[in-house]
N, C-alpha and C positions, 0 to 999 in steps of 0.2 A: 547036077540037077539044074534043070532050066528054071527060069523064072516062072514060066507057066505052070510047071509041075508044083513048084513051091506054093503058088497061089491056090492051086487046087487042093493041096493037102490041109492048109490052115484056115481056109474060109469055108464054113459050113453053110450050105444053102438053107434059106429061111423057108419054113413050112407054112403054107398058106392056110389061115384059120378059116374054117367053114362055119358060118352062122346057121344054126338050125332054123327051119321055117316054123313060125308060130302055129300052135294047134288051131284047128278050125273052131269057130265060135259055136257054143252049145245051141242046140235047136231051141226055138222059142217055146216057152211054157204054154201048155194048153190052159186056156182060161175058161172057167165055167161061168156062163152068163148069169146063172142063178145064185152063185156064191156072193156073200157080202164082200165089199172091198177090203183089202188088207189095211190094217191100221198103219198110219204114218209113224215113223220113228219119232220119239219124243225129243223136243228141242230143249236145250238147257236154258233155265230161267235164272237170272242173276238174283241172289238173295238180297233183301233190303238191308241197308246199312244199319248196324246195331246202334241204338241210342246210348250215349254215355250215361253211366249211372250217376244219379243225383249226388252232388257233394254240397253239403250245407255251407252257405256263405258265412255262417257264424263260426266255422272252424278256425280257430286262431283269432277270432274277433267276436266273442260272445257278447251279445247285447246286454247292456247294464240292467235292463228290466228283468232279466232272468236270474239275477242273484241279489234281489232286493231284500231277501230274508237275512242277509248277513250284515253285521256291523263290522266294517273292515276299514283299513287305511287305504289311501290312494295307491300305495305301492302294492298292497295285496290285490286291490281291484285290477290293476294293470296285469299282474301275474295270472289272475283267473281269466281275464279276457283273452290273453294271448296264448294260453296253454293249448297245445295241440295233442299232447301225449295221452290225455284222458278222453279223447274222442275215439270211437270205434265205428267201423262201417261207414265212416265219413258223415254220419247222420246223428249219432247219439253221443251225448256228453254226460259223464258221471262226475260227481263232486261230493265233498265231505267237509264237515266242519265240527270243531269242538270248542266250547267256550265256557270254561269254569270261571266263576265270579264270586268274590268274597266281599261282603259289606259289613261295616261296623258303624252303628249309630249311637250317639251319646246325647242324652237329655233333650230329645226331640220335642218334648212338650214344655220345655223351659220351666219345669216344676221340680222343686227339691224334694217333694214328698212322695214321688213316684219312682218306679224302677227306671234307671238311667241308661242302661247299656243293652243293646240288641245286636248280636253277631250272627250272621247267616252266611252259609256257603251254598251256592246253587250251581247247576250245570246245564248247559244246552248242548245237545248233540243233533246234528243235521246230516242227512244224506239226500242228495237230489239227483234226478235224471232229467236231462233235457233231450227231447227227440225232435229234430227238425227233419221230418221224413219226406217233405216235398215243399215246393214253393208255396203251397196252399195250406199245409198242415204242420203245426208245431204243438208240442205238449210239454208240460213240466210237472214232475212229482217231487215234492219236498217232504221228507219224513222227518219229523222233529220230536225229540224227547226233552222235556224240561222237568227237573226234579230238584227238590231241596235235599241236601246231604243230611242224612239222619232223620228225614221227615216222613218216611214211609210208615204206614200202620199195617202190621202184618199179623196173621193169625198164628196159633201154635204156642208152644211153651218154650222155656229156657232161651236158647240162643236165637230162636226165630223172633222173639219179641224185640230183640235188639236190631232187627233188620239186616242181619248179615247174610241171610239166605234169600236169594233172588226169587221173585214171584211167589212169595209166601201166601198171598191172598189177604183179604180184608174181612174181618168178622162183622156181621150186621145183626143187630138185635131186632128182629122183626116184631117182637111183642110190644115194642114201644112206638114204632113208626112203620107204617105199611110200605111207604115208598121212600127210598133213601137214594139221593143222588150220589154217585161215586166220582171220585177224582179220576181224570184221565191224564196220565203223565205223558203218554205217547200218542201221536196222531199225525195227520197230514196238515202241515202248515200251508202247503200249496198242492193243488191237484186240478190243473186247468188244461183246457184245449183251446188252441188258437186256430180259427178258420179265417183265411185271408185271401184276398185277390193277389194275382201274380205281381201286379204293379204296387202292391202294399198300400193302396189307397184306402181300403176298407178291411176291417178286421172285427171279428166277434170272438170274445173270450168268455168261456163259460166254465164254471167250477169254482173251487176254493182258490182265492187269489188275494194279492195285496193291492189295495187301492191307495194310490199315492199321487197327490197333486201339489204343484208348487214346491215349497220347502217342507211340506208335511205339517204345517201349522194347524190346519183344520182337520184333515184326514191324511194319514200316512202309515208307514210300516211300523213305526214306534219300536225300532230295534234297540233303543236304550233299555227296554225291558226284555228279559230273556224270552218271554212268551211271544211278544210282538203282536201285531194285529193282522188278521186276514178275514176275508168275508166269503160267504157262499153267494156268488153273484154271477150275473150275466152283464157283460160290458161290451159295447160297440164303439169303435173308434174310426173316424173318418179323417184322413190326412190329405190335404190339398196344398201342395207347395209349403208355404210358411204358416199354415193354419191347421189346427186340430180341433176336433169336436168329439167329445165323449159323452155317452149316456150310459147309466148303469142302474141296475136294480139288485138289491141284496136282501136276503132273509137273515136277520140276526137272531131271531128266536122263534120257536114254533110251539104253539099250544097243543095242537091235535096230535093224537097217536094214530099211526096207520102202519100196516104191514109189520106189526109186532115191534115197531121202533118206538121206544119210550123217550119222551122229551123231558129233561129236567128243567126246561123253561116253562113248564106248565104252571098256571096260577095256583094249582093245588099244592105246589111245592114252593110257593112264594116267588115264582118267576114272573116276568112281565107278560107272559102269554104271547100272542102273535105280534111280532114287531118286524118292520122292514125298513131298509135304508136305501134311498134311491136319489138320483140327482143327475145333473148335467154340468159339463165343464167345457168352456171354449177358450182356446188360446191362439194368439196371433203374434207373429214377430215381424212387424213392418220394417224394422231395421235391425242390424246386428247389435245395436246398443239399447234396444227397447223390446221388452216382451210384455204383453198384456193378457191377463186371464180374468174371465168372468165366470161365476159358478153359482149354483144353487143346490144344496144338499138337504134332504128331508128325512128325519127320523119319525116314523109313524108307529104308534103303539095302539093296537086295537084293544079297547077295554070292554069289560062285561058289566052289564047293569045288574043292580041288586034285585033279588027276589025274596019273598018271604021264606023260601025254603033254603036260602043260602046259609050254610052253617058256619061261614067265616065272617069275621068282622073286619076285613081288610079293605082299604080304599080301592083295590083293584076290582072290586065288585060293584062300585057305584059311580065310577067316573066315566065320562064320555071318552072317545078316542083322543089321544094325546098326539099332536102334530107339531114338531119343532123344525122350522125352516131356517137354514143358515145360508144367507146370500151374501156374496162378497165380490170384491175386485182387487186385483194385485198388479202392480207395476214393478219392473226390475230391469236392470241392464245385464243381469246374469242369465243370458239367453242360451248358453251352451251347456245344457244339462244342469243348470243352476250352479255351475262351477265358478270359482273365483278367477280373476285374471291370472294367466299363466306367468306373466312376468311382473309388470308393474301396472298401476292404475287405480281408478276409483270404482268401487262397486256399491250399489245401493238397492234398496227394496222398500216398497210401501204397500201395505195391505190393510184392508178394512172389511169387516163382515158384520152383518146385522142378523139378529134372530127374531123371528116372528112366528105366529101361530097360536094355538090354544092348548092349554094344559089338560083340558077335559074336566076341570073342576069348576064349580060355581061358588061365588062368595057374595056376601052382602056388602054393599058399599061401605068404605071405611068410616063414613060420617055416622053410621049407626052400629059400627062393629069395631070400635077402637081396641077392645081387648081380645078380639078374635073368637068370642064365644059363640057367635052364630055360624054354624057349620052345617054341611050336608049330613043328613042322618045316614049313618053307615049301615043301618039295618034295612031301612025302607027305601033309601035312595032319595028321599024328599029333600029338595034344595032349601036353603035358608030364605027368609023373606027378602023381597026386592033383589034377588040374586042376579048376578051378571057373570058371564064367562071370564075366566082368568086368561089373560093374554101374555105371550112372550114379548118382551121389549128390552132386549139386551144387545150388546155390541162389543166388538174388540177392534183395536187399532194397533198396528205394529209398523215400526219404521227402523231400518238399518242403514248405516252409512259406514263404509270402510275404505281405507287407503293403504295401498301396498307400495311404499317408496322403493323398495328393493325386493327381489324375488323371495327372499327368506323371511321377510318381516311384514306383518299387517297389524294395523290398529283399527278397531271398529267401535262404534257406539250403537246402542239399541234402546228403543223406547217401546214399551207395550202397555196398553191400558185395556183392561178387561172390566166391564161395567159391574157395578154393585146395585143393590136394591135398598132404598131408604125405608121401605115398609114392606115386609114380607107377608103382610096380612091383607093387602088390598087386592085389586083386580088385575095386577100385572106382576110378572116375574122379570125383574130387571137385572138379575145376576147372570152373567155370561156362563154358559154351560159348555165346557170343552169336549163333551161327548166322549169319544174313544181315545182321548189323549192319555199319555203316561207322564212320568215325572219330568223328564227334560223336554218333552214335547218336540217342537220344531228344531231342526238342526241343518238338514240339507248339506251344503258344502262346507258349513262352518261348524266344526265339532263343538258340542256342548254350548251352543248359542241359544239355548232355550230359556227356561225359567229357573236356571240354577242347577248345579250338579247334585245337590243334596235332595232336591224334590220336596223340601219342607214347606215351600211356599208355592201356591198354585196360581194360575191365571184366572182367578175369580175375585172380583172386587179388589183388584190390585193395579197399582201404577208401578211399573218395573223400569228403573233406570239402570243400565248396565254398560260396562266396557268389556271389550274382548281384544286382548293383546296376544298375538301369536308370533312365535319365532320358530321357524322350521329349518332344521339342518339335515342335509342328506346323510350325515354321519351320526349325529347325536340325537336325532328324533325331533319331536314337536313339543314345545313348551307353551302353555297357555295360562294366562292370568285373567280371571273373569269375575270381577266384583259386581254385586247387585245391591240396589237400594230399593226396598219395597215399602209402598205406602198404600193405605186404603183409598179407594175412590169415594165411597160413601161411609161416613163414620158410623151410621146406624147399622150397616151390614157387618158381617163377620169376617174373620180370617179363616179361609176354608181349608187350610193345611192339606192341600192336594187330595181332595175327596176323602177326608178323614184318614189320610195317611198318618197324621200325627194322632196318637190315641188320646182320648179324654177320659176323665173319671170323675167321681164325686169330688175328689180333691181339687179338680180344676173347674168345678162348677158346671160340668158338662159342656163347657164351651172353651175355645182356645184363645179367645180375645174378648175385649169389651165390645158389646153390640147391643142394639136396641131393636128387637124383632118387630115390635108394633109401632116404632117411632113415637113412643109416648113417654119414655123415661129420660130423655136427653137433659131435662132440667130438674130431675128428681135429686134432691140433695142427699138422699140415702142410697144412691146408686153410684158406682165408680164412674169417673169421667171418661168419656169416649176417647180412645186414643187414635192417632193417625198413623204413626210409624209402626210398621209390622216388624221388620227385621233388616239387618244388613248382613250380607253373605259374601264371603271371599272364597273363590275357588281356585285351586292350583291343580293343573292337569299336565301330565307328561305321557306322551305316546311315542313308542319306538317300534320300528319294524326291522329287527336285526337280520331276518331272512324274509324272502319275498312272500312266504306263506304263513309267517308267524308274527304277531304283534303283541305288545304288552301295553296295558293301559293302567295308569295310576291316577287316582283322584283324591284330593283332600279338600274339605270344606269346613270353614269356621263361620258360625253365625252368632250374632248378638241381637237379642230381642229388643224391640222398641216399646213405646208407651202403650200401644194397643194391646200388647200381651202383659206388660208389667202392671197396668192398671187393673187387669182382671185377676192376676195372681196375688198381688198385694192389695187386698180389698178389706179395709177396716170394717165394712158392713157385713162381712160374712158371718153367718150365725154360729158357725163352728169356730171357736177361738183358736184352735190349733191349725186352722187352714186359712188364716187371714194374711199371712206373709210367706207365701210359698214360691215366690219368684226366684228363678235361677237363670240368669240371662244367657249363659254361654251354652252352645250346642255344637256338635261336630259330626262330620260324616267322612268315612274313609272307604275307598273302593279299590279293588284290584282285579283285573281280569286278563286272561290270556286268550287270544283269538287265533285259532288255526283254521285255515280255509284253503281248499284247493278247487 
C-alpha cells in the first residue's frame, strides 16, 4: 500500500458548516394615528433605606432619677443601672422590689407610767415600668403597696376577722358618719410622662412624681419611710451646660368633688381643702469642686371664711389663706450626683433656708394678749381687737464636713439648727416647719446622716450636733456610728418629738418637755424650770449587700433624755401626786429591713 493510499484511508475530509441566513425582519406594525400612545415600561425605583429601630441609650445605663423610689445601697444601684436582661424591645425596662421592715421602740416618751414597747412589721412592694420610646418621650409607672402586717380591717366572721383571707373588705357603719375616708394600701407611687427635646436641654414632666433637690433636706423622696413622698405635679427643667433651672407646680390636696371623684382632703372630713405646692430651683456648677443651688418653695392652703350657716366650729372656716414660703441657698463640693469622693478627700456642704409668709390667722398684739385669750371668733370670723396678721419667721441652717483618708473610711461632723419660737401667742411663727419631711429626713449620699435613726427628735426648735463615722468593706459591708446631741434653740418652745411621733398623755401633762407657750411662766416659782438639753442619741448601723440585688440593714439606737424632758416628768407641782415623778430616761429603737430590688 502506498503512502498516498494510507493517507486517503485514515484522513477524513472536513465537512464545511453552512450558516443559515437570518430570517427577514417582520414588517412594521401599522400605527393608528387616533390610538393613544403605548405606555412606557415602568422603571425600577430604588426603595429608601430603612431607618434603624430606636434603641434606648439608657439600656445598660438606666438614669438614677428613674429609680428614686428605692432605698438601696450603691452596689444595688450599680446592678440596677447596668442590667440589660430586664429590657425588652430595646425601649422598655421592668423592675421589682420587696422591702419588709421590722421596728421595735421602747419608752419613747421617757415616762415610766405609760406603755413602753411598740413592735411593728410592715412591707413595701414595688413594680415599675420605664418606657424610653423615643428621644423625645419617656414614661415611668411605679406601682407600690405598703401595709402593716396584721393591720388590715376586714369584714366577715371567724377567720376573716383575723385577716387571713385576702381582700375581705372593710365594714363601714354609715349610721354614724355619712362620709368615711378609706385607707389605700396600694397605688401608684409614680406615674409620669417626660416630653423632652432631642438635645435634652428642655424637659417637661407631668404626673405623679418624686420631687428631690439637693440632699433632700427641704424636699425629697423620703425613702426612709416605706410610703415615701411623691407629688401630683408638672415640672419643667432647662439644662444648659453646667446650669439647671426647674419650676414645678403640684396639687397636694383637693377640696372639690368632680366627675364622681370624692376627695378625702375635703374640709368636711377635717382635711386642709385646696392646697398646692410650687416653686423654682436653680443650680450651677462653676467648677468641679463647687455647686451652688438657690430655691424657693411655697405651700399654699386656700382657706374658707366663716358664715352664719357654717355648722362646724373648726379654724379652717375662718382663717385667710395660709402661704408658707421656704427660700434657701446651698453650697457643696459634692457635685457629682451628691456623691462622696470615690477615693480620698474632703467633702463639705452648707445650706440655709428661711420661712416667710402668712398663716392666715389674726391675733392681738402680745402687749394686750399675754394669756392668749383674745382670739378670732370661730363662729362669726370676727378678728380680735387691734389684730394683726400672723407671719412666718423661721429658719434652718445645716453644715457638714467630712474627710476620707482612705477609700474605706470616712469621718464627718454635722451641725443643724432649726429655729424655735419664744412666744407662740404673738404675731409670728418662729418654729421651723419641715413640711413633708420624715424621720431621718436628709441623707443623700450619706446613709442615716439626718436627724437620728430613731426619729424621736425632730428638726424643730433643735440644735443638733452629730458625728458620722463610716467604715465600708467590700466583703463585710458598711459599719456606721452616728451619735447626736440635741438641745433646744429657745427654752420657751417645746420638744416637738417628730410631729407628735412620740405619744403624749395625761400622765405626761400633754407635753413632751418643759415649755412656756406664752413666754409668761419663765420666772414662776410654781412651774418646772425650763430645760435646755433634750436628749443624747447613739446610733449603730450595719448594712451589707451579699448579692448585688439584696441588702440587709440593721439599726440600733439608744437615747438618754436631758433636763428639758426630765424637768417636765419630775414635776413636784403636778396636781396629781401619782404623776409627779414619772421620768424614765432611757429609750431605744431597733430596726431591721431586707431590700430586694432589680
